[in-house]
GULUMMAR-843554 format. One record per residue: y, x, z of N, C-alpha, C in turn. Coordinates in steps of 0.05 Angstrom, whole numbers, plus 5000, padded with zeros to 4 digits. Last residue first. Example, Ala and Ser with C-alpha at 12.3 -4.5 7.8 and 13.67 -1.06 7.14 Angstrom:
BEGIN
{node {4955 5257 5142} {4979 5273 5143} {5001 5258 5157}},
{node {4886 5264 5156} {4910 5246 5156} {4934 5264 5156}},
This chain:
BEGIN
{node {8318 8660 3526} {8327 8671 3497} {8333 8696 3498}},
{node {8276 8610 3556} {8289 8634 3552} {8297 8640 3531}},
{node {8295 8537 3582} {8285 8560 3558} {8298 8586 3565}},
{node {8327 8514 3622} {8296 8526 3626} {8283 8541 3612}},
{node {8348 8471 3573} {8347 8478 3603} {8327 8489 3613}},
{node {8345 8497 3504} {8347 8473 3522} {8344 8485 3552}},
{node {8386 8517 3450} {8365 8522 3476} {8364 8506 3496}},
{node {8390 8535 3384} {8389 8509 3406} {8369 8515 3429}},
{node {8425 8582 3352} {8403 8571 3361} {8407 8550 3379}},
{node {8455 8610 3292} {8459 8589 3311} {8436 8586 3324}},
{node {8478 8673 3270} {8448 8650 3269} {8456 8642 3295}},
{node {8508 8718 3275} {8516 8694 3251} {8497 8675 3253}},
{node {8494 8742 3315} {8492 8761 3289} {8497 8734 3265}},
{node {8487 8689 3354} {8485 8718 3354} {8477 8728 3324}},
{node {8499 8628 3387} {8500 8648 3368} {8499 8678 3365}},
{node {8472 8573 3422} {8484 8598 3421} {8480 8606 3395}},
{node {8489 8506 3446} {8480 8520 3422} {8497 8551 3422}},
{node {8441 8478 3492} {8472 8495 3490} {8459 8510 3457}},
{node {8423 8414 3511} {8415 8440 3499} {8441 8448 3503}},
{node {8432 8356 3534} {8405 8366 3540} {8408 8403 3531}},
{node {8485 8343 3525} {8470 8338 3552} {8445 8350 3552}},
{node {8511 8406 3498} {8511 8369 3495} {8497 8370 3522}},
{node {8559 8454 3481} {8548 8446 3501} {8537 8414 3496}},
{node {8576 8514 3436} {8573 8488 3445} {8555 8476 3463}},
{node {8568 8573 3436} {8581 8554 3415} {8591 8528 3422}},
{node {8570 8631 3464} {8562 8598 3477} {8578 8592 3450}},
{node {8532 8682 3442} {8561 8675 3445} {8552 8645 3454}},
{node {8493 8745 3455} {8497 8723 3446} {8526 8702 3459}},
{node {8499 8793 3474} {8505 8792 3440} {8507 8768 3438}},
{node {8485 8812 3520} {8462 8807 3503} {8472 8798 3482}},
{node {8518 8822 3559} {8518 8845 3542} {8498 8834 3522}},
{node {8541 8751 3576} {8539 8782 3589} {8543 8802 3562}},
{node {8553 8717 3531} {8530 8716 3551} {8528 8739 3560}},
{node {8622 8697 3521} {8600 8716 3508} {8578 8717 3537}},
{node {8649 8635 3500} {8652 8655 3516} {8623 8668 3506}},
{node {8655 8588 3479} {8668 8608 3462} {8663 8632 3473}},
{node {8646 8552 3542} {8645 8545 3505} {8662 8574 3497}},
{node {8633 8597 3594} {8651 8574 3580} {8642 8574 3554}},
{node {8580 8607 3636} {8592 8619 3608} {8605 8592 3602}},
{node {8565 8640 3698} {8572 8617 3685} {8590 8630 3661}},
{node {8504 8669 3714} {8530 8676 3707} {8542 8650 3694}},
{node {8458 8703 3765} {8473 8673 3748} {8502 8680 3745}},
{node {8410 8751 3761} {8436 8739 3773} {8441 8716 3760}},
{node {8355 8760 3752} {8364 8747 3778} {8394 8736 3781}},
{node {8362 8767 3698} {8356 8786 3713} {8361 8787 3742}},
{node {8404 8720 3685} {8396 8740 3676} {8383 8755 3704}},
{node {8418 8652 3671} {8407 8671 3694} {8393 8699 3676}},
{node {8472 8614 3660} {8457 8632 3650} {8442 8651 3673}},
{node {8502 8549 3654} {8492 8574 3674} {8470 8588 3665}},
{node {8559 8528 3614} {8528 8538 3618} {8525 8557 3641}},
{node {8610 8486 3600} {8607 8512 3604} {8572 8513 3614}},
{node {8668 8455 3570} {8645 8453 3583} {8628 8484 3587}},
{node {8718 8455 3542} {8718 8458 3576} {8689 8461 3589}},
{node {8714 8435 3497} {8712 8469 3495} {8714 8474 3527}},
{node {8698 8386 3495} {8681 8399 3497} {8682 8426 3505}},
{node {8753 8355 3537} {8738 8366 3519} {8713 8384 3518}},
{node {8696 8339 3586} {8719 8332 3557} {8746 8346 3557}},
{node {8642 8377 3603} {8666 8366 3608} {8685 8357 3578}},
{node {8579 8386 3624} {8602 8377 3602} {8624 8366 3616}},
{node {8539 8443 3639} {8563 8422 3654} {8574 8414 3626}},
{node {8474 8459 3650} {8494 8459 3631} {8516 8440 3647}},
{node {8430 8513 3668} {8440 8491 3669} {8460 8487 3654}},
{node {8401 8565 3654} {8398 8548 3679} {8409 8522 3680}},
{node {8369 8597 3601} {8389 8572 3612} {8388 8559 3629}},
{node {8355 8663 3618} {8351 8642 3616} {8369 8620 3612}},
{node {8327 8730 3601} {8352 8712 3603} {8339 8680 3594}},
{node {8289 8762 3594} {8296 8754 3624} {8321 8735 3620}},
{node {8266 8782 3552} {8291 8792 3557} {8298 8782 3586}},
{node {8212 8766 3522} {8220 8782 3547} {8244 8789 3562}},
{node {8224 8702 3498} {8220 8732 3492} {8220 8742 3521}},
{node {8189 8641 3472} {8209 8663 3493} {8200 8696 3487}},
{node {8197 8625 3407} {8178 8631 3425} {8191 8642 3447}},
{node {8254 8609 3378} {8231 8619 3372} {8216 8620 3403}},
{node {8287 8550 3365} {8286 8571 3381} {8257 8584 3381}},
{node {8306 8524 3300} {8288 8516 3324} {8290 8549 3342}},
{node {8377 8533 3282} {8347 8539 3273} {8334 8535 3306}},
{node {8421 8495 3260} {8416 8504 3283} {8380 8509 3279}},
{node {8489 8489 3227} {8458 8490 3221} {8444 8507 3247}},
{node {8544 8454 3265} {8528 8480 3253} {8496 8476 3253}},
{node {8560 8397 3237} {8551 8418 3262} {8537 8432 3250}},
{node {8636 8381 3211} {8602 8382 3204} {8586 8406 3229}},
{node {8680 8334 3240} {8667 8366 3233} {8637 8367 3233}},
{node {8709 8284 3205} {8688 8289 3220} {8676 8324 3217}},
{node {8767 8243 3211} {8757 8265 3207} {8728 8283 3220}},
{node {8780 8180 3178} {8763 8191 3201} {8753 8222 3192}},
{node {8847 8160 3156} {8820 8169 3157} {8809 8181 3184}},
{node {8868 8095 3187} {8872 8124 3187} {8843 8136 3175}},
{node {8855 8040 3144} {8855 8049 3166} {8856 8084 3159}},
{node {8914 8008 3112} {8892 8022 3113} {8891 8035 3137}},
{node {8962 7971 3127} {8942 7970 3101} {8913 7983 3102}},
{node {8982 7953 3190} {8973 7979 3170} {8950 7975 3156}},
{node {9037 7917 3183} {9009 7914 3187} {9008 7938 3172}},
{node {9091 7877 3208} {9091 7899 3197} {9056 7903 3200}},
{node {9126 7814 3200} {9102 7827 3208} {9097 7855 3201}},
{node {9191 7801 3217} {9178 7808 3194} {9153 7823 3210}},
{node {9218 7738 3242} {9215 7770 3248} {9193 7780 3233}},
{node {9245 7686 3206} {9219 7695 3227} {9225 7727 3225}},
{node {9309 7665 3206} {9287 7677 3193} {9270 7690 3212}},
{node {9336 7610 3235} {9335 7640 3243} {9310 7654 3221}},
{node {9384 7559 3233} {9358 7570 3227} {9362 7597 3231}},
{node {9409 7532 3296} {9411 7546 3272} {9390 7555 3260}},
{node {9393 7462 3320} {9393 7487 3322} {9399 7507 3291}},
{node {9440 7411 3303} {9416 7420 3295} {9419 7451 3301}},
{node {9476 7379 3359} {9478 7399 3338} {9446 7407 3336}},
{node {9483 7314 3384} {9470 7338 3385} {9474 7353 3362}},
{node {9549 7290 3397} {9525 7288 3378} {9509 7317 3385}},
{node {9566 7277 3471} {9570 7291 3437} {9545 7290 3420}},
{node {9551 7220 3500} {9550 7247 3499} {9555 7252 3464}},
{node {9606 7174 3520} {9582 7173 3501} {9575 7205 3496}},
{node {9630 7132 3571} {9625 7157 3568} {9599 7154 3545}},
{node {9635 7069 3572} {9657 7097 3579} {9653 7119 3570}},
{node {9615 7026 3522} {9602 7045 3544} {9629 7066 3549}},
{node {9634 6966 3507} {9637 6989 3500} {9633 7011 3525}},
């Protein structure tokens, strides 16, 4: 007979598995409707030109460079374009959306308005 015998092994205690939580439905996606934009009419003789666009995220930090009568000014989204009555609504990679008297217009870089 051996002098030493190990104690009997105990069975591991049963543990309930941890619950798994899942999101049953994805969160709703909110999409804002883009303003209706009319094509820009033929250039006018106002001497006001969209010279450049700078996009920063979020879009409300973006701005446009506007040249008027030889002077260049930067206009932030939501800002007024000098005393022309135009307001910069938004900026994308190629155009700026300007609004005057409730009408929105899309203006490309280099285009007069």
